[in-house]
C-alpha positions, 0 to 999 in steps of 0.5 A: 424223526420218525417214531414206530409202534413197537407193534409193528417192529418184529423181532429181530427186524431191521427197521430203517429211520430218517432222523432229523440232523439235530436229532442224531445225537440223542438217537445214538445215545438212546440206541446204545444205552438200550443196546440196539445195533445201528449203522448209518447208511446215509449220513445226509438224506436230504443231500440224496434226494436232491441228486435225483430231484435237483437240475431238471433243466439241464437234463436231455428230455424233449425228443425220443432220440434225446430222453435220457433213460438214467435219470428218474423222471417225473410224472409229466415227463413219464407222460410226455414220453408216452405220447412220444412213443405212441407217436413214433412207433405206431405199428408197434405201440397203442397207448390209451387211458383206462380211467382216472386216479383219485385226483383226476389224473388219466391212467395211461397204458402202453400196448406193445406189439405187432399188430399181426391177429385179433387173439394174442396172448399178453402180458401185463407189467405195472410199475410204480405201485408204491410212489416212492420205488422210484426204479419201477417206473424206470424200468417200466420205461426202460423195457419200452425203449429195449423192446421198440429199439430191438425189435429190428436186430434182436430175434428173441424180442421180435419173436415176443412182440410179434407172437405177444401183446404187452401192457405197460403201465409206467406208473400206477400210483399216479397221485402218490408218485407226483406227490413223492415229487413234489412233497415226501420223498419217501410217500408210499400210498396212494393220496384219497382222502379219508372222512374220519381221519387227516390221513390220506392214501391206501396202500394200492397193493393191499386194497385188491378183493382177495383175502382182502384186509387180513394178515399183512394188512392195516385197518388204520387209515395212517398206516403205510399198508391201510388196506382201504375202506373196502377192496378196490375202494381206490379208483386206480385199483378199481381200473386195473381190475377192470381191465383185467378181468376184462381181458384174463383170457388173454393176459397170461403173465402178471408182473408188478415191479417194486423196490427194494429186496431184491427178489422175484416173488410169486403166490401166494402172499396171504398164506402159506400154501403151494400153488396149484401150477407150483411146478411151472411157476417155480421154473419160470421164476428159477429161469428168470432169476438165473438170467438175471444173474448172468447180467452182473452177478446179481443175486435174487432170491425167489419163490412164494412171497408169503415164505420169502418176504413176509405173509400180506393180503389183498396184494395185485398179485395174488388178486392176479393168480386167483382170477385166472392168470397162471403166472403172477409174479412181484420183482423187488428190484436192487438194492437190499437196504443199503440205499433203499428207496433213494437206488442212484441213477447211477444204478438204474442201467445195470438194474433195468438191464438185468431185469429186462432179462429176467423179463424176457426170459418170463415172457419167452416161457409163455410161448412154450408148454409147461411140462416141467416135473420137480425133479427137472429143476436142478438147484444144485447147479444154482446154489447162489438161487 
């Protein structure tokens, strides 16, 4: 059973607890005695995990035409797929490594876009910062597939690929993601070692050099939100930060894909304050969430991360914004807690389809000059947003 220190649980907060089957009755009794409301969402957690990791050999995974985008893939499968994308689409795809992880795995990037000129605006999209959020890497793969397959017939996608470059990092936290497949499905952090503690890993979304290790981050190595011994201590974070610094004049949007909550967040995470270009970013978020809603009627909340989700310091989104990338977003994909990190494979298609609409909308907005005033953002037309 997972025990949480009371200090980490906010008043009226919802807490997920994973319990061994033999402990279920005792926990029920204790919760009832303490008058704590509870609900059993998944009665057999292990069975749900095995649904997503078992019977791998029966699935089609070898060539591009056989690759199944509606199942979750291991790190090895994703990296093989990246090589295949690079091999089969030489005019639109360029694959390269920006460094190596703590355990020595290459950090691969796919650059998408038609090679038309030397300078093009760019969009960065990373997935899998937190290892257990498997829908993230599934979306990054989906984005690449849709961009390449629809280039010939979708005028919007063709315009985006002709006028922008997309830097796609399907698995940011490669070590943690691998570990979530082999050992612990609910692992979140990186896999770096700490000299003084037996606990491993750092939260890769608390390790950035922006208000590092302040509110919303932990200095305790055994905590899930451990900020690390110093900013950019994790080679994965350091490599991405170095790449973005090098290309910050052309990267106009930073998008990080997470789960779960059904939210679209923008800066600030670390403080309750309004960003200077609030009107433009708020409009972009509004348009993106509206586009997402148009697919299946799924409602996403949007707004500054500090007020919409919670305060957190050292995040990649705040770092990107503070380093000159004007549009910085973090998606929290489906769902709102029923399946949580174990989002069924049957929901990969609708989740990625609707998110694709949102990301295309944000990207299309980069091709226009933002001159919006706050009065132009008509919330009354979309009360569900």
